[in-house]
N, C-alpha and C positions, 0 to 999 in steps of 0.2 A: 504494500500500500504506500502511496505517495505520502511523504511527511513534509510539512511546511514549517519553516522557522522564520518568524518576523524579527525585525530589528529597526531601530531608528526612532522609537517613541521617546517622549520626554516632556519637559516643561518649556513652553515658548510664550513669548509675550504676544498680545493681540497685534495683528498686522504682520507678524513674522512668518518665516517659512519653516517647513520641516519636511523631511523626506523619509518615507517608510520603505523598507525593503522586505521581500519575501523570497526565501531560498527554498527551492524544491529538492527533494532527495533523489529524484530521477529526472530524466529528460523532460523538459516542458513541451517538447514537440508532440508528446502523447497527451497533452492537456489541452482540451478544447478552449475552456474559458478560465482565466485567472482574474481575481479581483479582490475587492475589499468591502467588508461590511463594518459597521460600527454600532456600538451600543452604549448609550449614555445611561447614568443611574436612573432607574424608574421608567425607562423607555424601552420599547421593542428594538430589536436589532434591525438595522436598515441598510439597504444597499447603498454604497458610496460610489463605486465605479467598477466596471468590468471590461475585460478586453479579450477578444477571441484570438485564435491562432492567426486568422487572416488579417487582424489588425483593427477590426471594428471595435468601437468603444461605446459605452454608455455611462452616463453620470446621473447622480441625483440632482434635481433642480437646485438644491441648496448649495451644491459645490461646483456646479458647472461654471467654467470660466476662472475658477480659482485653483482647482485640483487638476492634475494631469497624471494619467496612468500610462505605464509603459511596461514592456516585457522584453527580455533578452533571452531568447531560446538557446543561444550559444553558452550562456552562463547559468541557465536554469533559474532565472530570477524574474520577479516582477517588482515594480516600484510604483510608489504613489508620491508624487511631488505635490505638496500642499503649500499654497501661498495665501497671503492675506488672511491668515487664520483668525477666527473669531472665537470668543468664549463658548459659543454654542457648538463649536466643533469638538469640544472636550468629550472624550469617550474612550472606550477600549476599541481598538481597531483590529479586526480579524481578517487575515488573508484567507482566501478560499481558492480551491481549484476543482474543476470538473474534468477529471480524466476521461478519455474516450472509453466508453463501454464500462465505466466504473462509477461508483457513487461519489458524491461530493466529499472533499476532505477539507479540514479547517486547520489553521494555525492556532497557536496557544493564546494569541492576543497580545497587543502592546498598548500601553496607556499613553494617550495624548492629552495633555492638559494645557489649555490656553488661558493664561492668567497673567495679570500684571503684579 
C-alpha cells in the first residue's frame, strides 16, 4: 500500500507563504489523483486542491488564486504552495492519493497555523 508523508507545516503570520510537501512511498505514476484536504477544529474535512496525472487541477473556492498544487512524478512528490495565508486557513492539512485500481490513502496530517 502506498504510504504518504507530509512535511512543511508550521506557524506563519497572516499574509505569509508556506509550502507543504507530500512524499509517496512508491511511484506516483501509478497514482491517478494526489491532493490535499484540511480540517479545522469543529469543522468537517474539506477538499483544498487536487491534481491528476494529466495535470488537471481543482481548488476550493476559498483558496483559488492563493494556493497552487503541483506534483513531480520523477520525485514521487506533490506540493501545495500556499500564499496570502489567512487565519481561516488554520487547520490540519492531509495529503491524499488515489492509486489506480486501489483505494484512497491518507497522510498523517500536518498542522498549519496562521496567526500573528
